[in-house]
N, C-alpha and C positions, 0 to 999 in steps of 0.2 A: 503494500499500500505505500504509496508516494505521499508527498508533502502538498501543501496547498502553493500556488504561486505566490511571490512576494514582490515588492519594487526591488530587493536585492537580486532578483533574475536579470536586471536589466544592466548590472555591472560587467564593465569590458572584462574580459580574460575569466570570466567565472568557470566556464567548463573547462579550462586548462588547469586554473588553480584547484578543481574539485577532484580533476584526473590526478594531478601531482599529490594531494593530499591524501588519497585512497590509497597511494603507492608508497607512500613515505609511512603513513601510519598502520600499514599492513591491513588494509581492509578491500584488498582489490581480487586476491585469490585466496581459494581454501586453504593452500599451501603455507599462508602467512599464519602468524602467529595470534592476530588480533581480528581474524577474519571470523566472524558469526552470521549464522543464518535467521536471528530473530528468536521471539519469547513464542510464547503457545497461543496469542491474541492479536498479533500483528506482525508483519513481515519487516525484519530489519532494513534499513536503508541509511546511506552515507547521507550528509548533508552538512553544511556549513551554516546554513540559515540561522541556527541559533549562537553560531558564533558571532556572525555580523550583528545580530540584535545586540548580543552583550558588548561588544566593542561599541555600539551606538550609545548604548546607557552608561558604559563607562566614559565616553566623552563628554557625553551631557553632564553628567555629574562631576567630571573633573573643570569643567567650564564653568559651572554654577558654584564649586568650592572654591576656586580661583578667584571669581569676582568678589565673592563674601570676604576671603582672606585679605585681597588687595584694598577693600573697604575697612576691614578694621586695622591695618596696618598703617593707614595714612593718619590715624589718630583724629582727635579734635571733634567737631560737629559731626563729620562725615562718618565716623565711626559710632556714634550714638544715634544720631538722628536719621533715619530713613529716608530713601529718595521719595518725593511725592509720586512719581509714576511706578506702577508695578514693574518690578526687575525679576533678574534670576537672584540677586543678591536678598531681595524681600523674599522669594520664594525659600531659599535656602535658610536665612535667617529664622522664619518660622518653623520650617523643619528642625533645624538645629535645637531651637526652644522647644518644641514638644518632645523631642527625641531624649533632652538632656531631664525634663521634668519625668517621663516615664522612666528613664533608667534610673534617676535617682531614687524614684517613690518604690520601683520593685527591688533593687539592688542595695540601697542606702548610698550614702555619700560618697564612701572610699571606694568602695566596688564600683560604683557609678564613674568616677574618675577613671577608673583603670581599665573598664570594659567598655566606656562609650565609644571609642574608636572603631572597635568590632561591631558592637551593636548597630551603631551609625552607619557604618559601611554597608552591613547587610541590610539594615532598611531603605535606604538609599535604592541601592541597586535592584533588589526586590520591588521595591514602591513601581520607580520608573520602568522596570522593566514589565511588570502588570500593566501598567497605563498602555505600554504599546500595543496589547490585545484591545483596545477600543478605536485603534487606527486602521482604516481600511488599507490593506496591503502591506502590512506589516504582521511580523510573529513575534511573540512574546518570546524571549529566553528562558523563562520562567515555564513555559509551558511544554519544555522537554526535559525528560528526567535526568538526563547526565548534567544539565545545568543546576538542577536542584539537589543531585547526589553530591555534587561538588561544596555547594553551598551548606549543606548537612553534615558532610565528613569534615569540613572545617569547625562546625560548633561541636562534633563528637570529641575532635582530639583535642580542641581548645579545654574542652569539658575535663577530660580525664588527666591532661597536663597540668592544669591549674590545681586539679585537685590533689595530684600526687606532689606539687610543688607545696602546696598550703598544708597538708597533713604530713606528706612523707610517703615513700612507697608502702612500707609496712601497713602502718594504720589505715592507708585509704584502702588497699587490700582487705584488709580485716573486715573492713565495713560491709563486704560482700557477703561474707559472712553471716550478718546478723547479731543482734544482741545474745543470743543463746547458743552456747557452743553445738549442742547435740540439734540443732535445728540448721546448722551449717550446710550437709549434702541438701537440703531442700533448698536453702535460701541462697546457695550460690550459684545454680542453674537458673533458678528465677531469677536474680539480678543481673545475671549476664544476658538471658533472654531480653530483659526489659532495656537495657541499656543499647543492646544492637537493635531493638527495635525502634530506637528512638530517630536515630537517621530516616530509617525507611518509612515512618510515618511522616517525619518534617517533608521528605521528598515527595510521597506519593500523595498527600493532602495537597501541597502547594500546585503540582501538577495538574491533578484532577479537576481542581475549581478554577485553573486558568485556561486549560483546554476546553471546557464546556463553557466558561464564560465567552472565549473567543470564538467559538462556533456558534454561539447563538447569537451574540452580536453579527458576525460574517454574514449567517443567514439572513438576518432582517435588513442589513444593508443592501443585501443582493436583490431580496423581494420587491423593498419599497424602501429606496433610499432617501426619500425625504419626510422627517418629522416622526414616521413610526419607529426609526431606531431610538428614536430620544431617551423614552423609558429605560430602555435596555442599556445606554448608555451610561444614565444615571447606576442604574444597579451594578453595571460593570465596575464604574468608579469605587460605590461602596466595597465590592467584592475585591477590588486591588486593595484598598486600605485594610480591610478585615485580615485579609491572607499576609500581608505585610506584618500586621500587629499580631496574630497568631503565630508566624514563625519566631519572630524577635521575641515575644512574649517567652514561648516556650525553651527559647534560647538562653533568656536571662534566668528562668527558673533552675534549667540544668546545671549551669556554671554556679549559681548562687548556692544550689543543694551543694555542690562538690567544696565548694569553698567556705560556705557557712557552717558544716559540721565540725570544722577543726574549731573554728572559733567558740561554738557553743562548747564543744568540751574542753577548750583550754580554760574559758572563764567562767565556764558554769560553777565548778565547785569553789572556785576563790569568790565567784560574785555572789554566790548564797554566804559564803563564812563573813565577807566583808557585810552583805545586809543583815547578818544576825548579830555580828559585832555593834553595828551602827545603832541597830534595837537595844 
């Protein structure tokens, strides 16, 4: 099953680039290591559309962030008072304030400052990638499982690396055994399965919602391009925002759980003792 046509199909030299990429990445011949036929529901096909979409989102976010950073570096009134006309700087300033308040409320002041670059990057990429689903002739990068798996695996590895850094390898692995020793043979497989399911659920949830949203908007644009798609564009915008929030909220919860366990264990007995002494 092939994919729909997009504006990227008009790029000059696209066919040659796809042919070279298939050969370079080992997707051209069954004898190559990375060749595969696909899953049980759909035939696999090699495509660079999600790569171009991701690069487009990256360029837009980089330009917006650069405009905001340049205004902040100027200092004075330009750094405090936003321009009267709406611009990329206004957009990213609003987005940055909203993300900071969200991260601070979920993760706390200290962890919020530490992990805001990660959560902010994920939020900007996912949101603006989702918004591409509302533009006719564009394909959102988040409608592809490969892109979402990369994002989810980033959160997965950061969660465990930060958990080990905060607790140490031994105490962190001990957490998988549960609070009671004789329950360890039961708890360890459950914890492992639960942690491995996290990137799978993050990837599949985002892909499923964005594929369906993109298809619905595309069908109504094809059937009646004037006025009729407007309600679905509004719903699509809500889906883009909600899916960004869901992905980022779960990422913050996973990281916070891995880091906060150590803090509670470290300060719990002392905190109780200090409280009792104060009373």
